C-alpha positions as CSV (number, residue, x, y, z in Angstrom):
1,M,62.4,22.1,-27.6
2,M,65.3,20.1,-29.1
3,N,65.4,16.3,-28.7
4,P,68.0,15.2,-26.1
5,P,71.2,13.7,-27.6
6,L,71.2,9.9,-28.0
7,G,75.0,9.6,-27.8
8,I,77.2,6.9,-29.2
9,D,77.3,3.4,-27.8
10,P,80.9,3.1,-26.3
11,F,80.9,-0.7,-26.9
12,D,80.5,-0.4,-30.7
13,D,84.0,0.8,-31.7
14,P,86.9,-1.5,-30.8
15,V,89.1,1.2,-29.2
16,D,86.1,2.8,-27.5
17,R,85.1,-0.6,-26.2
18,L,88.4,-1.2,-24.5
19,L,88.2,2.2,-22.8
20,A,84.6,1.5,-21.8
21,E,85.5,-1.8,-20.3
22,I,88.2,0.0,-18.3
23,A,85.7,2.5,-17.0
24,F,83.3,-0.2,-16.2
25,S,85.8,-2.1,-14.1
26,I,86.8,0.9,-12.0
27,Q,83.3,2.4,-11.5
28,L,81.4,2.3,-8.2
29,P,78.8,-0.4,-8.9
30,P,75.2,0.5,-8.5
31,S,74.8,-1.7,-5.4
32,L,77.8,-0.1,-3.7
33,H,76.4,3.3,-4.7
34,Q,73.3,2.4,-2.7
35,K,75.4,1.1,0.1
36,A,77.2,4.5,0.2
37,V,73.9,6.3,0.4
38,D,72.7,4.0,3.2
39,R,75.9,4.6,5.1
40,Y,76.0,8.4,4.9
41,E,72.3,8.5,5.9
42,A,73.2,6.2,8.9
43,V,76.1,8.6,9.8
44,R,73.8,11.6,9.8
45,N,71.3,9.7,12.0
46,H,74.1,8.8,14.4
47,L,75.3,12.4,14.7
48,E,71.9,13.8,15.3
49,S,70.7,11.1,17.7
50,T,73.8,10.5,19.8
51,S,75.6,13.9,19.9
52,S,74.1,16.8,21.7
53,I,76.1,19.3,19.9
54,F,74.9,18.1,16.5
55,K,71.3,17.6,17.4
56,D,69.1,19.7,15.2
57,Q,72.3,21.3,13.7
58,I,72.7,19.4,10.4
59,E,70.9,21.5,7.8
60,Y,72.1,19.4,4.9
61,F,74.0,16.2,4.5
62,Y,74.7,15.5,0.9
63,S,77.2,14.0,-1.5
64,Q,79.7,16.2,-3.3
65,G,82.4,15.6,-5.9
66,S,82.6,12.4,-7.9
67,M,79.6,10.7,-6.2
68,S,77.3,13.6,-6.8
69,I,78.0,13.4,-10.6
70,D,78.2,9.6,-10.8
71,A,81.9,9.7,-11.6
72,T,83.4,7.8,-8.6
73,I,86.1,5.3,-9.4
74,S,88.0,2.9,-7.2
75,T,90.8,4.4,-5.2
76,K,93.5,1.9,-6.2
77,G,91.8,0.1,-9.0
78,T,92.8,-3.3,-7.7
79,D,91.4,-3.3,-4.2
80,D,87.8,-2.2,-4.8
81,E,88.3,0.8,-2.5
82,Y,86.3,4.0,-2.9
83,D,86.6,7.5,-1.5
84,L,83.2,9.2,-1.2
85,D,82.8,12.8,-0.2
86,I,80.0,14.2,1.9
87,V,79.2,17.8,3.0
88,A,77.7,18.3,6.4
89,Q,76.2,21.8,6.4
90,L,76.0,22.9,10.1
91,G,73.8,25.3,11.9
92,G,74.2,28.4,14.0
93,R,75.8,26.6,17.0
94,F,79.0,26.2,14.9
95,R,79.2,29.7,13.4
96,F,81.4,31.0,16.2
97,M,83.8,28.0,16.3
98,T,87.2,28.0,14.7
99,P,87.9,25.6,11.8
100,L,89.9,23.3,14.1
101,Q,87.2,23.3,16.8
102,I,84.5,22.2,14.2
103,L,86.7,19.4,12.9
104,I,87.5,18.2,16.4
105,E,83.8,18.2,17.4
106,L,83.0,16.1,14.3
107,E,85.8,13.7,15.1
108,K,84.7,13.3,18.7
109,A,81.1,12.7,17.7
110,L,82.2,9.9,15.2
111,K,84.7,8.2,17.6
112,G,83.5,4.7,18.3
113,Y,80.9,4.7,15.6
114,R,80.4,1.0,14.8
115,G,84.0,0.3,15.7
116,L,85.2,2.1,12.6
117,K,88.6,3.9,12.2
118,V,88.1,7.7,12.4
119,V,90.8,10.1,11.2
120,R,90.6,13.9,11.3
121,Q,92.1,15.3,8.1
122,T,92.8,19.0,7.1
123,R,89.4,19.6,5.7
124,C,87.3,16.6,6.6
125,V,86.9,13.6,9.0
126,T,87.2,10.2,7.4
127,L,85.4,7.0,8.3
128,Y,87.2,3.8,7.1
129,Y,84.9,0.9,6.5
130,Q,86.2,-2.7,6.6
131,D,85.3,-3.3,3.0
132,G,87.6,-0.5,1.8
133,M,85.0,2.3,1.5
134,H,85.9,5.6,2.9
135,L,83.5,8.4,3.8
136,D,85.1,11.9,3.9
137,I,82.8,14.2,5.8
138,S,83.5,17.9,5.3
139,P,81.7,20.2,7.7
140,S,80.5,23.5,6.1
141,I,78.9,26.7,7.3
142,R,76.3,28.3,5.1
143,E,77.0,31.8,3.8
144,E,73.8,33.7,4.4
145,G,72.1,35.5,1.6
146,T,73.9,33.6,-1.2
147,L,73.0,30.7,-3.5
148,D,71.7,27.5,-2.1
149,R,74.3,25.7,0.0
150,Q,77.1,28.1,-0.8
151,G,79.3,28.5,2.2
152,H,82.7,27.6,3.7
153,I,84.5,24.5,4.7
154,C,87.2,24.1,7.4
155,H,90.9,24.1,6.8
156,A,93.0,23.2,9.9
157,K,95.9,20.8,10.0
158,G,96.1,20.6,13.8
159,P,96.8,19.3,16.3
160,S,96.9,22.8,17.6
161,A,95.4,26.0,16.3
162,S,97.4,27.9,13.8
163,F,97.4,31.2,11.9
164,D,97.1,29.1,8.8
165,D,93.7,27.8,9.9
166,H,90.9,29.4,7.8
167,M,87.5,28.8,6.2
168,V,87.6,28.0,2.5
169,P,84.8,29.3,0.1
170,M,82.8,26.4,-1.4
171,N,79.8,25.7,-3.5
172,A,80.0,22.0,-4.3
173,Y,76.3,21.7,-4.7
174,G,76.2,24.4,-7.3
175,F,79.0,22.9,-9.3
176,G,77.2,19.5,-9.3
177,E,74.2,21.2,-10.8
178,Y,76.4,23.0,-13.4
179,Y,78.1,19.8,-14.3
180,R,74.8,18.0,-15.0
181,Q,73.7,20.9,-17.2
182,C,76.8,20.7,-19.3
183,T,76.7,16.9,-19.6
184,P,73.1,15.8,-20.5
185,I,72.0,12.2,-20.4
186,E,72.8,10.2,-23.6
187,Q,70.4,7.3,-23.8
188,R,72.6,5.0,-25.8
189,V,75.3,5.3,-23.1
190,V,72.7,4.7,-20.4
191,D,71.2,1.6,-22.0
192,S,74.6,0.1,-22.9
193,F,76.0,0.3,-19.4
194,S,72.7,-0.7,-17.8
195,K,72.9,-3.9,-19.8
196,R,76.5,-4.5,-18.7
197,W,75.5,-4.1,-15.0
198,E,72.6,-6.4,-15.4
199,V,74.7,-9.3,-16.6
200,L,77.3,-8.9,-13.9
201,N,76.7,-11.0,-10.8
202,E,76.5,-8.4,-8.1
203,G,76.1,-10.9,-5.3
204,Q,79.7,-10.0,-4.3
205,Y,78.6,-6.5,-3.5
206,R,75.8,-7.5,-1.0
207,A,75.4,-4.9,1.7
208,D,76.9,-5.6,5.1
209,A,74.8,-5.9,8.3
210,D,76.0,-2.5,9.5
211,V,74.0,-0.7,6.9
212,D,70.8,1.0,7.9
213,D,67.8,1.0,5.6
214,V,66.7,4.2,4.0
215,P,63.2,4.7,2.7
216,E,64.0,5.1,-1.0
217,P,66.9,3.8,-3.1
218,T,69.0,6.2,-5.0
219,A,69.2,5.4,-8.7
220,F,72.6,5.1,-10.3
221,V,73.2,5.1,-14.1
222,V,76.2,5.9,-16.3
223,K,74.7,9.0,-18.0
224,N,77.0,10.2,-20.8
225,T,80.3,9.9,-22.6
226,A,81.8,13.0,-20.9
227,T,81.6,11.3,-17.5
228,L,83.0,8.1,-18.8
229,A,85.9,10.0,-20.2
230,L,86.3,11.8,-16.9
231,Q,86.6,8.4,-15.2
232,I,89.2,7.3,-17.7
233,H,91.2,10.5,-17.0
234,K,91.0,10.0,-13.2
235,R,92.3,6.5,-13.6
236,F,95.1,7.7,-15.9
237,R,96.2,10.3,-13.4
238,N,96.2,7.8,-10.5
239,I,98.4,5.4,-12.5
240,Q,100.8,8.0,-13.8
241,Y,101.4,9.4,-10.3
242,A,101.1,6.1,-8.4
243,D,104.6,6.6,-6.8
244,Y,104.6,10.4,-6.7
245,K,104.7,11.9,-3.2
246,G,103.4,15.4,-4.0
247,R,100.0,16.7,-4.9
248,V,98.3,15.7,-8.1
249,A,95.6,17.4,-10.2
250,P,92.5,17.2,-8.1
251,S,89.4,15.4,-9.3
252,I,87.3,18.6,-9.1
253,L,89.6,20.2,-11.6
254,L,89.3,17.2,-14.0
255,S,85.5,17.4,-13.6
256,Y,85.6,21.1,-14.5
257,Y,87.4,20.4,-17.8
258,A,85.1,17.4,-18.5
259,A,82.1,19.8,-18.2
260,A,83.9,22.5,-20.4
261,A,84.8,19.9,-23.1
262,A,81.5,18.1,-23.1
263,R,80.0,17.7,-26.6
264,A,77.0,15.5,-27.3
265,D,77.3,12.5,-29.7
266,T,81.1,12.3,-29.4
267,S,82.8,8.9,-29.3
268,L,84.5,7.9,-26.0
269,T,88.0,7.9,-27.5
270,D,87.5,11.3,-29.0
271,M,86.0,12.6,-25.7
272,V,89.1,11.4,-23.8
273,M,91.3,13.2,-26.2
274,R,89.1,16.3,-26.2
275,Q,89.2,16.6,-22.5
276,A,93.0,16.1,-22.5
277,S,93.4,18.8,-25.2
278,F,91.5,21.3,-23.1
279,M,93.8,20.7,-20.2
280,I,96.9,20.8,-22.3
281,T,95.9,24.1,-23.9
282,E,95.2,25.7,-20.6
283,I,98.5,24.6,-19.0
284,E,100.6,25.6,-22.0
285,N,99.0,29.0,-22.2
286,A,99.7,29.6,-18.5
287,S,103.2,28.2,-18.6
288,L,104.0,30.4,-21.6
289,Y,103.6,33.4,-19.4
290,R,105.3,31.7,-16.4
291,R,102.1,31.5,-14.3
292,L,100.1,28.7,-12.8
293,I,96.7,27.8,-14.2
294,D,93.9,29.4,-12.2
295,V,90.5,27.7,-12.3
296,S,87.5,28.6,-10.1
297,N,84.0,27.2,-9.6
298,P,81.8,28.6,-12.3
299,C,79.1,29.0,-9.6
300,H,81.3,30.7,-7.1
301,K,84.5,32.5,-8.2
302,L,85.9,32.4,-4.7
303,D,85.8,28.6,-4.7
304,V,89.2,28.0,-6.3
305,F,89.8,24.6,-7.7
306,T,93.5,25.2,-8.1
307,D,94.2,26.4,-4.6
308,R,96.5,23.5,-3.8
309,W,97.6,22.2,-7.2
310,P,99.7,23.0,-9.2
311,E,102.3,24.1,-6.7
312,N,104.7,25.1,-9.4
313,I,105.0,25.4,-13.2
314,G,107.1,22.2,-13.4
315,Q,104.3,20.3,-11.8
316,Q,101.7,21.4,-14.3
317,D,104.0,21.0,-17.3
318,D,104.7,17.4,-16.3
319,Y,101.0,16.7,-16.3
320,A,100.6,18.3,-19.7
321,I,103.5,16.1,-21.1
322,K,101.7,13.0,-19.8
323,L,98.4,14.0,-21.3
324,K,100.2,14.6,-24.7
325,G,101.5,11.0,-24.5
326,L,98.0,9.8,-23.9
327,V,96.5,11.7,-26.8
328,A,99.3,10.5,-29.2
329,G,98.8,6.9,-28.2
330,L,95.0,7.1,-28.6
331,E,95.5,8.6,-32.1
332,Q,97.7,5.7,-33.1
333,L,95.1,3.3,-31.9
334,K,92.4,5.0,-33.8
335,R,94.4,4.8,-37.0
336,G,95.3,1.1,-36.4
337,Q,99.0,1.9,-36.3
338,M,99.9,0.1,-33.1
339,A,100.5,-3.7,-33.2
340,P,98.3,-5.7,-30.8
341,I,101.1,-6.7,-28.4
342,R,102.4,-3.1,-28.2
343,M,98.9,-1.8,-27.8
344,M,98.3,-3.9,-24.7
345,E,101.7,-2.9,-23.3
346,W,100.9,0.8,-23.9
347,M,97.4,0.5,-22.4
348,R,98.8,-1.1,-19.2
349,D,101.3,1.7,-18.9
350,Q,98.5,4.2,-19.1
351,F,95.8,2.6,-17.0
352,G,97.4,-0.2,-14.9
353,S,97.9,-3.9,-15.6
354,Q,94.9,-5.4,-13.8
355,V,92.1,-3.3,-15.2
356,V,93.5,-3.5,-18.8
357,T,93.9,-7.3,-18.5
358,R,90.4,-7.5,-17.1
359,A,89.0,-5.4,-19.9
360,A,90.8,-7.3,-22.6
361,D,89.6,-10.6,-21.2
362,A,86.0,-9.4,-21.0
363,I,86.2,-8.5,-24.7
364,A,87.9,-11.7,-25.7
365,N,85.3,-13.8,-23.8
366,E,82.5,-12.1,-25.8
367,I,84.3,-12.3,-29.1
368,G,85.2,-15.9,-28.6
369,H,87.7,-17.4,-30.9
370,S,87.9,-14.6,-33.4
371,I,91.1,-13.4,-31.8
372,K,93.8,-16.0,-31.5
373,N,97.6,-16.2,-31.1
374,S,98.0,-12.4,-31.0
375,S,97.4,-12.1,-34.8
376,Q,96.1,-8.7,-35.8
377,Q,92.6,-8.7,-37.1
378,Y,90.3,-5.9,-38.4
379,T,86.7,-5.0,-38.6
380,R,85.2,-4.4,-42.1
381,S,85.9,-0.7,-41.7
382,G,89.6,-1.4,-41.1
383,K,89.7,-0.8,-37.3
384,V,91.9,-3.1,-35.2
385,I,90.3,-5.7,-32.9
386,I,91.6,-5.9,-29.4
387,P,93.7,-9.1,-28.7
388,S,93.0,-11.2,-25.6
389,A,95.1,-10.7,-22.6
390,A,96.3,-14.3,-22.8
391,A,97.7,-13.7,-26.3
392,T,100.0,-11.0,-25.0
393,T,101.2,-12.6,-21.8
394,A,104.3,-14.2,-23.2
395,V,105.6,-11.0,-24.6
396,V,104.6,-8.7,-21.9
397,G,106.4,-10.9,-19.4
398,A,105.8,-13.3,-16.6
399,S,105.6,-10.6,-14.0
400,K,102.4,-10.6,-12.0
401,A,103.0,-7.1,-10.6
402,V,99.9,-5.0,-10.8
403,A,100.1,-1.2,-11.2
404,S,97.8,0.5,-8.7
405,G,96.8,4.1,-8.4
406,R,97.5,6.4,-5.5
407,N,95.2,7.0,-2.6
408,H,93.4,10.3,-3.1
409,T,90.5,12.4,-2.0
410,F,88.3,14.5,-4.2
411,Y,90.5,17.6,-3.6
412,G,93.8,15.8,-4.4
413,K,95.0,15.2,-0.9
414,K,96.7,11.9,-0.2
415,I,95.3,10.1,2.8
């Protein structure tokens, strides 16, 4: 049996380090990860203990999407908000209900839960916590005689039943297993991020009184470079489409390309570019023949990841153009061809002002006085060292406006 890959420490290379600091600043912290687990366990207990229709009818209640693969990032990047996706696999009592009836029953059962805001969406019911965390609970019905947890989720806009209401094929559980197989643990990445979390004062993330205890904590680690790059891509998408009113590339699609592009022992910058190149190639090949990209769950071909995006060829081409700009800029950074002030301006344009400033400050604080007055300095290998945020303030401008990403769910729907 081959030894598992060690990976490359993302904090060793200057450009990798800035990207790693950005990923670090937008990740769901380990303590909030545990809070999320506590909360969805508490929700399950509430449904089973207080609602007669859900009693003994929840077969599985599990995370899907970003949380299931440890790729959750903040919704806005500036507000410490997180969208977390849960699947509630329901029993036989729900098999003869329409999609809208199932969603309405779930909404009714959650109304009044700890005084939280409850909103029924097209495919889920969302619980809004006061600290900015959102739980999107998608009811599903198991498809008998198929792979574990393969089934259908509801699609119904409401408020009244419609001919457009239907059940959507889904195997989120299978995709999570597939993703983990494609992206094995890289120990250097695990160790590096574990150390970063250890030094951070997590007192600010202390759990609220409304969280029920669960018997065993759920471990959280940053496992590999592919997932870090996926988080960078999600942040990039959120910022590039912050003011866009239409649909955006869903996170499940980005996760698919992250799994497809995964390659052990690749640097973070190279992995970000590699994932972008996979997406660019797919889009350009599709657009060449005037068709939309068509991507399905590798574990369930009827579970289509592109069922709601892209809506047209122009939409996918626009995303490819933005990805090309990201790759071109990262290539310049790797070659040391971008002046420090311009570099920080470019990074802010790609990933948002606040997280880039925070990342640069974190690096500058560790390096100390080796970076001063925005003068360009290099490592022995000739790679550029990141300037502090303070050194670029005068040129970037006095504006304190902060770029923030759009609200989104795992499937690309704006809340």
